[in-house]
ROKOL-818153 format. One line per 8 residues: number of its first residue (from 0); their letters; for each residue x, y, z of C-alpha. Coordinates in Angstrom, 1 decimal. Layout:
<nuses>
NUM = A = X Y Z; ... $
</nuses>
This chain:
<nuses>
0 = MSECYEYV = 119.0 92.0 154.9; 119.0 94.7 157.5; 118.7 93.4 161.1; 116.2 96.2 162.0; 113.2 95.3 163.8; 110.6 96.4 166.5; 108.5 94.6 168.8; 104.7 95.4 168.3 $
8 = PHRLLHQR = 102.2 94.9 171.1; 99.2 92.6 170.2; 95.8 91.6 171.9; 96.7 87.9 171.5; 100.2 87.7 172.7; 100.8 84.5 174.7; 97.4 83.2 173.9; 96.6 80.3 171.7 $
16 = VRDIASGV = 96.3 81.2 167.9; 95.8 79.6 164.6; 97.3 80.4 161.3; 94.7 80.5 158.9; 97.1 79.9 156.0; 98.2 76.7 157.2; 95.7 75.8 159.9; 98.5 75.1 162.4 $
24 = EGVLMAVI = 97.8 76.2 166.1; 100.2 77.4 168.7; 101.0 80.1 171.2; 101.7 83.6 169.8; 105.1 84.3 171.3; 105.8 87.9 169.5; 104.6 90.2 166.9; 107.6 92.0 165.2 $
32 = NENVSDTG = 107.7 94.7 162.6; 110.7 93.6 160.5; 112.5 94.4 157.4; 112.1 91.3 155.1; 114.0 92.7 152.1; 116.7 91.1 150.8; 117.8 94.2 148.4; 118.9 97.6 149.3 $
40 = IERWMELA = 115.1 98.9 149.3; 113.7 98.3 152.8; 110.3 96.3 152.8; 108.7 96.3 156.3; 106.2 93.7 157.3; 104.4 92.7 160.6; 105.2 89.0 161.3; 103.7 86.9 164.0 $
48 = YIRNAAGR = 106.1 84.3 165.8; 104.1 81.4 166.7; 105.2 78.3 168.8; 103.6 75.1 167.9; 102.9 72.2 170.2; 106.4 70.7 169.2; 107.9 73.7 170.6; 109.1 74.8 167.2 $
56 = EFTTAVAN = 108.4 78.6 166.0; 107.3 79.6 162.8; 106.4 82.9 161.3; 103.2 84.2 159.4; 101.7 87.4 158.3; 99.8 89.1 161.5; 96.8 89.2 159.1; 96.8 85.4 159.1 $
64 = IEPAYDQP = 96.3 84.8 162.9; 93.2 84.2 164.7; 92.2 83.1 168.2; 92.2 79.4 168.4; 89.4 77.7 170.1; 89.4 74.5 172.7; 88.8 72.1 169.8; 91.1 72.4 166.8 $
72 = QTAAGRQN = 89.2 72.4 163.5; 90.1 70.1 160.9; 90.6 71.3 157.1; 87.2 69.7 156.4; 85.4 71.5 159.2; 87.0 75.0 157.9; 85.8 73.9 154.3; 82.3 73.4 155.7 $
80 = ERSA = 82.1 76.7 157.3; 83.2 78.5 154.2; 80.6 76.8 151.9; 77.7 77.6 154.4 $
</nuses>
């Protein structure tokens, strides 16, 4: 994989966000346009780097992040919102 990347500005940088794919919350540390291909053909993707409460960072697609609110939602709470 190529080590090519670039930082991308984002309105939620350094704010509390939620990864809608996993439900995990944390602080958005960076958004990076990164070549994620492991072949010779480049495949670029914007990745959000989120630091959780334990201090560990993980990545998700930028489309998967949303602002987190003061009260964390449970999985059951999110399901109820969808069915309403």
